[in-house]
NUTITI-627010 format. One record per atom (N, C-alpha, C): residue number from 0; residue in one letter; chain; atom name; x, y, z. Coordinates in steps of 0.1 Angstrom, whole numbers, plus 2048, in hexadecimal, padded with zeros to 3 digits. Each point is the difference from the previous one (the first is absolute). Layout:
<recs>
NUM / A / A / CA / X / Y / Z
...
</recs>
This chain:
<recs>
0 / M / A / N / BBC / 534 / DB6
0 / M / A / CA / 807 / 80A / 7F9
0 / M / A / C / 80F / 7FE / 801
1 / K / A / N / 807 / 800 / 7F5
1 / K / A / CA / 80E / 7FD / 800
1 / K / A / C / 808 / 80C / 804
2 / L / A / N / 80B / 7FE / 808
2 / L / A / CA / 809 / 80A / 804
2 / L / A / C / 809 / 805 / 7F5
3 / K / A / N / 800 / 80D / 7FE
3 / K / A / CA / 80A / 806 / 7F6
3 / K / A / C / 80B / 806 / 809
4 / Y / A / N / 80C / 7FD / 7FB
4 / Y / A / CA / 80B / 805 / 808
4 / Y / A / C / 80C / 804 / 7F7
5 / S / A / N / 809 / 809 / 805
5 / S / A / CA / 80C / 804 / 7FA
5 / S / A / C / 80A / 7F5 / 801
6 / K / A / N / 807 / 7FD / 7F6
6 / K / A / CA / 80A / 7F5 / 801
6 / K / A / C / 80B / 802 / 80A
7 / N / A / N / 804 / 80D / 802
7 / N / A / CA / 80A / 803 / 80B
7 / N / A / C / 7FB / 7FE / 80E
8 / L / A / N / 7F3 / 7FE / 801
8 / L / A / CA / 7FA / 7FD / 80E
8 / L / A / C / 7FC / 7F1 / 801
9 / E / A / N / 804 / 7F8 / 7F7
9 / E / A / CA / 7FD / 7F2 / 800
9 / E / A / C / 805 / 7F9 / 80D
10 / W / A / N / 80B / 805 / 806
10 / W / A / CA / 805 / 7FA / 80C
10 / W / A / C / 7F7 / 802 / 80C
11 / L / A / N / 7F7 / 80A / 7FF
11 / L / A / CA / 7F6 / 804 / 80A
11 / L / A / C / 7F4 / 7F6 / 801
12 / L / A / N / 7FE / 7F9 / 7F5
12 / L / A / CA / 7F4 / 7F8 / 7FF
12 / L / A / C / 7FE / 7F6 / 80C
13 / P / A / N / 80A / 7F9 / 805
13 / P / A / CA / 7FE / 7F7 / 80B
13 / P / A / C / 7FC / 808 / 80D
14 / Y / A / N / 806 / 80C / 801
14 / Y / A / CA / 7FC / 809 / 80B
14 / Y / A / C / 7F2 / 805 / 7FF
15 / L / A / N / 7FC / 804 / 7F4
15 / L / A / CA / 7F2 / 804 / 7FE
15 / L / A / C / 7F7 / 7F5 / 803
16 / E / A / N / 803 / 7F4 / 7FD
16 / E / A / CA / 7F7 / 7F4 / 803
16 / E / A / C / 7FE / 7FF / 80F
17 / V / A / N / 80B / 801 / 807
17 / V / A / CA / 800 / 7FF / 80F
17 / V / A / C / 7F7 / 80C / 805
18 / G / A / N / 803 / 80C / 7FB
18 / G / A / CA / 7F9 / 80C / 805
18 / G / A / C / 7F1 / 7FF / 7FD
19 / L / A / N / 7FC / 7FB / 7F4
19 / L / A / CA / 7F2 / 7FF / 7FD
19 / L / A / C / 7F9 / 7F7 / 80A
20 / G / A / N / 807 / 7F6 / 806
20 / G / A / CA / 7F9 / 7F8 / 80A
20 / G / A / C / 7FE / 807 / 80D
21 / M / A / N / 805 / 80C / 801
21 / M / A / CA / 7FF / 807 / 80D
21 / M / A / C / 7F6 / 80C / 7FF
22 / I / A / N / 7FC / 803 / 7F4
22 / I / A / CA / 7F7 / 80C / 7FE
22 / I / A / C / 7F1 / 7FB / 801
23 / P / A / N / 7F7 / 809 / 802
23 / P / A / CA / 7F2 / 7FC / 802
23 / P / A / C / 7FB / 7F8 / 7F4
24 / E / A / N / 7F7 / 7F6 / 804
24 / E / A / CA / 7FB / 7F6 / 7F6
24 / E / A / C / 7F8 / 808 / 7F5
25 / G / A / N / 801 / 7FB / 7F4
25 / G / A / CA / 7F9 / 807 / 7F5
25 / G / A / C / 807 / 80B / 7F9
26 / K / A / N / 80C / 804 / 805
26 / K / A / CA / 808 / 80A / 7FA
26 / K / A / C / 80A / 7F9 / 7F7
27 / K / A / N / 802 / 807 / 7F4
27 / K / A / CA / 80A / 7FA / 7F6
27 / K / A / C / 809 / 80B / 7FB
28 / V / A / N / 80C / 7FC / 7FD
28 / V / A / CA / 809 / 809 / 7F9
28 / V / A / C / 800 / 7FC / 7F1
29 / T / A / N / 7FD / 809 / 7F7
29 / T / A / CA / 800 / 7FC / 7F2
29 / T / A / C / 80C / 805 / 7F8
30 / R / A / N / 808 / 809 / 806
30 / R / A / CA / 80B / 806 / 7F9
30 / R / A / C / 80B / 803 / 80B
31 / L / A / N / 80D / 7FC / 7FC
31 / L / A / CA / 80B / 804 / 808
31 / L / A / C / 80A / 805 / 7F6
32 / Q / A / N / 802 / 80D / 800
32 / Q / A / CA / 807 / 806 / 7F5
32 / Q / A / C / 80B / 80A / 806
33 / T / A / N / 80B / 802 / 7F8
33 / T / A / CA / 80A / 80A / 803
33 / T / A / C / 7FB / 80D / 7FA
34 / W / A / N / 801 / 80B / 808
34 / W / A / CA / 7FE / 80D / 7FB
34 / W / A / C / 80C / 804 / 7F8
35 / Q / A / N / 7FE / 808 / 7F5
35 / Q / A / CA / 80B / 806 / 7F9
35 / Q / A / C / 807 / 80A / 809
36 / L / A / N / 80D / 800 / 801
36 / L / A / CA / 807 / 809 / 808
36 / L / A / C / 801 / 80E / 7FA
37 / K / A / N / 7FD / 80A / 807
37 / K / A / CA / 801 / 80D / 7FC
37 / K / A / C / 80D / 806 / 803
38 / Q / A / N / 806 / 809 / 7F8
38 / Q / A / CA / 80D / 806 / 803
38 / Q / A / C / 7FE / 80B / 80A
39 / R / A / N / 800 / 7FD / 80D
39 / R / A / CA / 7FF / 80A / 80A
39 / R / A / C / 807 / 7FC / 80D
40 / A / A / N / 803 / 809 / 808
40 / A / A / CA / 808 / 7FD / 80C
40 / A / A / C / 7F7 / 7FA / 80B
41 / G / A / N / 807 / 7F7 / 808
41 / G / A / CA / 7F9 / 7FA / 80B
41 / G / A / C / 7F8 / 7F4 / 7FD
42 / K / A / N / 7FA / 7FA / 80A
42 / K / A / CA / 7F9 / 7F4 / 7FE
42 / K / A / C / 7F1 / 803 / 7FD
43 / G / A / N / 7FB / 80B / 805
43 / G / A / CA / 7F2 / 804 / 7FC
43 / G / A / C / 7F6 / 7F4 / 803
44 / V / A / N / 7F5 / 800 / 7F8
44 / V / A / CA / 7F6 / 7F5 / 802
44 / V / A / C / 807 / 7F3 / 7FB
45 / Q / A / N / 800 / 7F6 / 808
45 / Q / A / CA / 807 / 7F4 / 7FD
45 / Q / A / C / 7F6 / 7F5 / 7FB
46 / A / A / N / 7F4 / 801 / 804
46 / A / A / CA / 7F6 / 7F5 / 7FC
46 / A / A / C / 7F2 / 806 / 802
47 / A / A / N / 7F6 / 7F9 / 7F9
47 / A / A / CA / 7F2 / 804 / 801
47 / A / A / C / 7F8 / 7F4 / 7FD
48 / I / A / N / 7F3 / 801 / 806
48 / I / A / CA / 7F6 / 7F6 / 7FD
48 / I / A / C / 7F4 / 806 / 7FB
49 / F / A / N / 7FA / 7FA / 7F6
49 / F / A / CA / 7F3 / 806 / 7FA
49 / F / A / C / 7F6 / 7F6 / 800
50 / T / A / N / 7F3 / 804 / 801
50 / T / A / CA / 7F5 / 7F7 / 7FF
50 / T / A / C / 7F4 / 808 / 7FB
51 / N / A / N / 7F7 / 7F9 / 7F9
51 / N / A / CA / 7F3 / 806 / 7FC
51 / N / A / C / 7F5 / 7FB / 808
52 / D / A / N / 801 / 7F3 / 805
52 / D / A / CA / 7F5 / 7FA / 806
52 / D / A / C / 803 / 7FA / 80E
53 / Y / A / N / 80C / 803 / 806
53 / Y / A / CA / 804 / 7FC / 80D
53 / Y / A / C / 800 / 7F0 / 801
54 / K / A / N / 801 / 7FA / 7F5
54 / K / A / CA / 802 / 7F1 / 800
54 / K / A / C / 80C / 7FC / 7F8
55 / T / A / N / 803 / 807 / 7F5
55 / T / A / CA / 80C / 7FE / 7F8
55 / T / A / C / 809 / 80C / 801
56 / Y / A / N / 80D / 7FD / 800
56 / Y / A / CA / 80A / 80B / 803
56 / Y / A / C / 80B / 7FF / 7F6
57 / R / A / N / 806 / 80B / 7FC
57 / R / A / CA / 80C / 801 / 7F8
57 / R / A / C / 80A / 807 / 808
58 / I / A / N / 80C / 7F9 / 801
58 / I / A / CA / 80B / 806 / 808
58 / I / A / C / 80B / 804 / 7F6
59 / Y / A / N / 805 / 80C / 803
59 / Y / A / CA / 80C / 805 / 7F8
59 / Y / A / C / 80B / 803 / 809
60 / L / A / N / 80C / 7FC / 7FD
60 / L / A / CA / 80C / 802 / 808
60 / L / A / C / 80B / 806 / 7F8
61 / H / A / N / 808 / 809 / 806
61 / H / A / CA / 80D / 804 / 7FB
61 / H / A / C / 80A / 7F6 / 804
62 / S / A / N / 809 / 7FC / 7F7
62 / S / A / CA / 80B / 7F7 / 805
62 / S / A / C / 80D / 808 / 7FF
63 / M / A / N / 800 / 80D / 7FC
63 / M / A / CA / 80C / 808 / 7FF
63 / M / A / C / 7FC / 80E / 805
64 / Y / A / N / 80A / 808 / 804
64 / Y / A / CA / 7FE / 80E / 804
64 / Y / A / C / 80D / 807 / 7FC
65 / H / A / N / 7FE / 80E / 800
65 / H / A / CA / 80C / 808 / 7FD
65 / H / A / C / 804 / 807 / 80E
66 / P / A / N / 80C / 7FC / 805
66 / P / A / CA / 805 / 807 / 80C
66 / P / A / C / 801 / 80F / 7FD
67 / R / A / N / 7FE / 808 / 80A
67 / R / A / CA / 800 / 80F / 7FF
67 / R / A / C / 80E / 804 / 7FA
68 / G / A / N / 7FF / 808 / 7F5
68 / G / A / CA / 80C / 805 / 7FA
68 / G / A / C / 807 / 7F7 / 7F7
69 / E / A / N / 7FB / 7F4 / 7FE
69 / E / A / CA / 806 / 7F6 / 7F7
69 / E / A / C / 7F7 / 7FD / 7F4
70 / A / A / N / 807 / 7FF / 7F4
70 / A / A / CA / 7F8 / 7FD / 7F4
70 / A / A / C / 7FD / 7F1 / 7FF
71 / K / A / N / 80A / 7F8 / 805
71 / K / A / CA / 7FE / 7F1 / 7FE
71 / K / A / C / 7F6 / 7FB / 80A
72 / A / A / N / 7F7 / 7F7 / 7FB
72 / A / A / CA / 7F6 / 7FA / 808
72 / A / A / C / 806 / 7F5 / 809
73 / Q / A / N / 7FB / 7FE / 80C
73 / Q / A / CA / 804 / 7F6 / 809
73 / Q / A / C / 7F4 / 7F7 / 802
74 / R / A / N / 803 / 7F3 / 802
74 / R / A / CA / 7F5 / 7F7 / 802
74 / R / A / C / 7FD / 7FE / 80F
75 / F / A / N / 7F3 / 7FE / 803
75 / F / A / CA / 7FC / 7FD / 80E
75 / F / A / C / 804 / 7F2 / 803
76 / S / A / N / 803 / 7FD / 80D
76 / S / A / CA / 803 / 7F2 / 804
76 / S / A / C / 7F3 / 7F8 / 800
77 / K / A / N / 802 / 7F3 / 801
77 / K / A / CA / 7F5 / 7F7 / 801
77 / K / A / C / 7F8 / 803 / 80D
78 / I / A / N / 807 / 803 / 80A
78 / I / A / CA / 7F9 / 804 / 80D
78 / I / A / C / 7F7 / 80C / 7FE
79 / D / A / N / 805 / 80A / 7F9
79 / D / A / CA / 7F8 / 80C / 7FD
79 / D / A / C / 7F4 / 7FC / 7F8
80 / I / A / N / 802 / 7F8 / 7F5
80 / I / A / CA / 7F5 / 7FD / 7F7
80 / I / A / C / 7F6 / 7F7 / 807
81 / L / A / N / 804 / 7F7 / 809
81 / L / A / CA / 7F7 / 7F8 / 807
81 / L / A / C / 7F8 / 808 / 80A
82 / G / A / N / 806 / 80A / 806
82 / G / A / CA / 7F9 / 80A / 809
82 / G / A / C / 7F6 / 807 / 7F8
83 / L / A / N / 803 / 805 / 7F4
83 / L / A / CA / 7F6 / 807 / 7F8
83 / L / A / C / 7F4 / 7F6 / 7FD
84 / L / A / N / 803 / 7F4 / 7FC
84 / L / A / CA / 7F5 / 7F6 / 7FD
84 / L / A / C / 7F8 / 7FD / 80C
85 / A / A / N / 806 / 7FF / 80C
85 / A / A / CA / 7F8 / 7FD / 80C
85 / A / A / C / 7F7 / 80C / 803
86 / H / A / N / 805 / 80C / 7FE
86 / H / A / CA / 7F8 / 80C / 803
86 / H / A / C / 7F4 / 801 / 7F7
87 / E / A / N / 803 / 7FE / 7F3
87 / E / A / CA / 7F5 / 801 / 7F6
87 / E / A / C / 7F5 / 7F4 / 802
88 / L / A / N / 805 / 7F4 / 803
88 / L / A / CA / 7F6 / 7F5 / 803
88 / L / A / C / 7F8 / 804 / 80C
89 / A / A / N / 805 / 806 / 80A
89 / A / A / CA / 7F8 / 804 / 80C
89 / A / A / C / 7F5 / 80A / 7FC
90 / H / A / N / 802 / 807 / 7F6
90 / H / A / CA / 7F5 / 809 / 7FB
90 / H / A / C / 7F4 / 7F9 / 7FC
91 / T / A / N / 801 / 7F3 / 7FD
91 / T / A / CA / 7F4 / 7F9 / 7FD
91 / T / A / C / 7F6 / 7FE / 80C
92 / L / A / N / 806 / 802 / 80C
92 / L / A / CA / 7F8 / 800 / 80C
92 / L / A / C / 7FA / 80E / 802
93 / D / A / N / 809 / 80A / 7FF
93 / D / A / CA / 7FC / 80E / 803
93 / D / A / C / 808 / 809 / 7F7
94 / L / A / N / 7F9 / 808 / 7F8
94 / L / A / CA / 808 / 809 / 7F7
94 / L / A / C / 806 / 80B / 808
95 / M / A / N / 7FC / 802 / 80C
95 / M / A / CA / 806 / 80B / 808
95 / M / A / C / 80C / 7F9 / 808
96 / H / A / N / 808 / 809 / 806
96 / H / A / CA / 80B / 7FB / 808
96 / H / A / C / 7FC / 7FF / 80F
97 / S / A / N / 7F7 / 7F7 / 802
97 / S / A / CA / 7FA / 7FD / 80D
97 / S / A / C / 809 / 7F6 / 808
98 / P / A / N / 7FD / 7FF / 80D
98 / P / A / CA / 807 / 7F6 / 808
98 / P / A / C / 7FE / 7F2 / 7FA
99 / E / A / N / 7F4 / 7FD / 7FB
99 / E / A / CA / 7FE / 7F3 / 7FA
99 / E / A / C / 808 / 7FE / 7F4
100 / H / A / N / 801 / 80A / 7F8
100 / H / A / CA / 809 / 7FF / 7F4
100 / H / A / C / 80E / 7FE / 804
101 / K / A / N / 805 / 807 / 80A
101 / K / A / CA / 80E / 7FF / 804
101 / K / A / C / 803 / 7F2 / 806
102 / M / A / N / 7F6 / 7FB / 808
102 / M / A / CA / 802 / 7F3 / 806
102 / M / A / C / 801 / 7F5 / 7F5
103 / L / A / N / 7F7 / 800 / 7F6
103 / L / A / CA / 801 / 7F7 / 7F5
103 / L / A / C / 80C / 801 / 7F8
104 / E / A / N / 805 / 80C / 7FE
104 / E / A / CA / 80C / 803 / 7F9
104 / E / A / C / 80C / 7F9 / 807
105 / G / A / N / 800 / 802 / 80D
105 / G / A / CA / 80B / 7FA / 808
105 / G / A / C / 800 / 7F1 / 800
106 / K / A / N / 7F4 / 7FA / 801
106 / K / A / CA / 7FE / 7F2 / 7FF
106 / K / A / C / 805 / 7FA / 7F3
107 / I / A / N / 7FC / 807 / 7F5
107 / I / A / CA / 805 / 7FB / 7F3
107 / I / A / C / 80F / 802 / 7FE
108 / L / A / N / 805 / 80B / 804
108 / L / A / CA / 80E / 803 / 7FF
108 / L / A / C / 808 / 7F6 / 808
109 / R / A / N / 7FC / 7FD / 80C
109 / R / A / CA / 807 / 7F6 / 808
109 / R / A / C / 800 / 7F2 / 7F9
110 / T / A / N / 7F5 / 7FC / 7FA
110 / T / A / CA / 800 / 7F4 / 7F9
110 / T / A / C / 809 / 800 / 7F4
111 / F / A / N / 801 / 80B / 7F9
111 / F / A / CA / 809 / 802 / 7F5
111 / F / A / C / 80E / 7FF / 804
112 / M / A / N / 804 / 806 / 80B
112 / M / A / CA / 80E / 800 / 805
112 / M / A / C / 804 / 7F2 / 804
113 / I / A / N / 7F7 / 7F8 / 806
113 / I / A / CA / 803 / 7F2 / 804
113 / I / A / C / 803 / 7F8 / 7F3
114 / K / A / N / 7F8 / 802 / 7F6
114 / K / A / CA / 802 / 7F9 / 7F3
114 / K / A / C / 80D / 804 / 7FA
115 / L / A / N / 803 / 80D / 800
115 / L / A / CA / 80C / 805 / 7FA
115 / L / A / C / 80C / 7FB / 807
116 / K / A / N / 800 / 7FF / 80D
116 / K / A / CA / 80B / 7FB / 808
116 / K / A / C / 802 / 7F1 / 7FD
117 / K / A / N / 7F5 / 7F8 / 7FF
117 / K / A / CA / 801 / 7F2 / 7FD
117 / K / A / C / 806 / 7FE / 7F2
118 / E / A / N / 7FF / 80A / 7F7
118 / E / A / CA / 805 / 7FF / 7F3
118 / E / A / C / 80F / 803 / 7FF
119 / G / A / N / 806 / 804 / 80C
119 / G / A / CA / 80E / 803 / 801
119 / G / A / C / 804 / 80E / 7FE
120 / Y / A / N / 7F6 / 809 / 800
120 / Y / A / CA / 803 / 80E / 7FF
120 / Y / A / C / 808 / 805 / 80C
121 / E / A / N / 80C / 807 / 7FD
121 / E / A / CA / 808 / 805 / 80B
121 / E / A / C / 7FC / 80E / 805
122 / N / A / N / 802 / 80A / 7F8
122 / N / A / CA / 7FC / 80D / 803
122 / N / A / C / 800 / 809 / 7F3
123 / E / A / N / 7FA / 80C / 802
123 / E / A / CA / 7FE / 808 / 7F4
123 / E / A / C / 80D / 806 / 7FB
124 / E / A / N / 80A / 803 / 809
124 / E / A / CA / 80D / 805 / 7FD
124 / E / A / C / 807 / 7F7 / 7F6
125 / T / A / N / 800 / 7F3 / 804
125 / T / A / CA / 806 / 7F6 / 7F7
125 / T / A / C / 7F9 / 7FF / 7F3
126 / E / A / N / 7F3 / 800 / 800
126 / E / A / CA / 7F8 / 7FF / 7F4
126 / E / A / C / 803 / 80C / 7F6
127 / L / A / N / 800 / 80C / 806
127 / L / A / CA / 801 / 80C / 7F7
127 / L / A / C / 80F / 802 / 7FC
128 / A / A / N / 809 / 7FA / 806
128 / A / A / CA / 80E / 801 / 7FD
128 / A / A / C / 803 / 7F7 / 7F4
129 / S / A / N / 7F8 / 7F6 / 7FD
129 / S / A / CA / 802 / 7F6 / 7F5
129 / S / A / C / 7FB / 806 / 7F3
</recs>
């Protein structure tokens, strides 16, 4: 089954590939998509994962949010988005927020941060200022 993804999340594909190697065998992500941003205050729900058969999963992420009291949308940093992806990938092990889910999330996120650092990423303040 081919992966469908939003073009603005294309930079996440190498991370998704690494993360898929860490989730339970036989689980697949078939969609990685950006959610349409709603005009509302705060960050709200930032990501979600859906499945019909507990084998194939669709992941939806927000890449922008509206700060409270501001009309202009702000983007999430790469660190934030990688955290969301790690969290949702860990749900392939357990849909609940169990200790096992959180341990896998931490393991995936640590691997993502090592890769991000090797790519020369400095910090989210510098990224968001550009």
